[in-house]
N, C-alpha and C positions, 0 to 999 in steps of 0.2 A: 728494777735494776735490769730484769732480764729482756722487758722491753726496750729499754733504752740501748741495750748491747743488739737486739734485732735492728734497730733503726741505724746505729753505728754501721753495722756489717752492710746492711741494704746500702747506705749512702758510699760506703767505701767500693762496695761491687758496682754501683752506679758510676763512680770516677774511675773505675778501671775500666769499664765497658766505654765510657766517652773516651778515655784516653787512648785506648786501643782502636777505637772508630777513628780518631782524628789521626793516628799512627798510621793506619792503613790507607786512610784517606789521602792523606798528606803523601803518601806513596806513589800516587796515582799521578804521574809525571806527564806533562804535555811540553815536548820539546821540538826544537824544531833544528833542520840543517839547510844549510846555503846549497841547493841542488847543483848550481853551476859549478861550485868550487869542488864540491865532490865528483862531478862528471869530469871535469878539466884533469884532476889531480888522481883520478883512478888509474891504476896503472894498466891494467886490462885495456882503458880507452886510450893510454897511451902508447900501448904496444899495437893496438888495432890502427890508430892513427899513423904509425909510422909507417906500418904496412902500406895505408893507403897513399902516403906520401911516394914511398919507393915506386907503387903503382903509376901515380900520377906523372913521377918525374921520367919514369921509363917512356911512358907512352907520349907524354907531351913532348919529349926529344924527338919521335918517331913522327908526330904530327908536324912539328917545326921543320925538321926537315923535307917530309913533303909539300908544306908551303915555301920553302926556300927554292926546290925544284920546281913548283909550278910558277912562281914569280920568274924565275929564270927561262923557263920554257914560253911564259906568256911574252917577256921582253924579247925574245928570239922570233916571235910567231910571225908568219908571213899570211898576213889575213887574206891575202888573194889565193893562198894554197888552200882548197876547201878540205882534202885529205887531211892536211896538218891541222886545221882548224878543228876537225871532228877528232882527231888523236888529243888535241889539248882539252877541249871540252870532256872527252872521256876520261881524262887524267883530272880534271878537274873536279869531276862528279865521283870518280874514284876518293879523292881527296876529302871531298864534302861528306862521302859516307864514313869513311876511317874517323874524321874528327867527329862526327854524331855518334858513332859507334863507342869511341873512347870514352864521351861524356857521357853518353848513357850508362855504360859500364861503370863509371867512376862514381856517378849518382847512386847507382844500385849498390855499389858495395859499401859507399858511405851510409846509405838507409839500412842496410845489413847490420854493418859494425855498430851502428848506433842503437838499433833494436837489441843487438846482443849485450852491449855494453848495459842500457838500460834495465832490459831484464835480468842481468846477473847482479848488479847494483841494487835493484830491488828487491830481489833476493835477501841479498846480506844484511839490507837494512831491516827487513822484515825479521831477519833472525836477531839481530842487534835489538831489537823493540823487543821480541821476546825473552833475549837473556838478561835484560835490564827492566823488564816489568814496566816498560812507557805503556802508556795507554794512547797516546797520538805521537807521531813523528809527523810534523809539518813541515812543508818542502817550501822553502824561500828562493824565489827565482828572481828576485828583483824587478818583477814585472807588477807588485802590486797586489799580490796573492797574499801577501802576510805585510802589513803595514807596520806593523811594530812589534817587536819581541824583546825582552830583556836580556841580554847578553847571557845572562846566568843561564838560561835555557838552551843555548846555541850549543848543540852538540856535534857540530860540523866536523871540528880536529878528531873526534873520539870516533865518529862515524867512518872518517876517512881512514884513520888507522885500521880499524875495522875491517873495511871493505879491502883493503889493500894487503893485510894479514890472510885473510879469508882466501882472497884470489890466489896467493902464492902458497896456499895450503898448509897455512899454520892456525 
């Protein structure tokens, strides 16, 4: 009888250990997020893209004005007047340099903003993973890196709310 009790207790302990193992093993979650959706709807991205748009509009109008002036001067240009042609060519060179400078600065700003956004977003996603004990958070970008995933493990909307709340200081 005592031996039988020992067997039952041992079996009970084994069952409990197996259930605990399955419980903790089952909580090791692999989830994914839609990178593009997070990036596009992240409030920080929206703010920095709005700043970039303001910059682009401001300087595009300057470049457009220079282009109009260049066209106007070109239509009135007396090709036989070498001094006037030199002035026109200098102005054309100035316009070209201004346009190149604008596009270079816009590209630099865009790259800088994207780096800031991605770094901040990655930091928040890492925090989300740690807080929720996710083992892996995969990023789906629509380019074949993640070919299939059950929608039940898609945490894009959860992650989006999380990163926006963190960004706003909540």
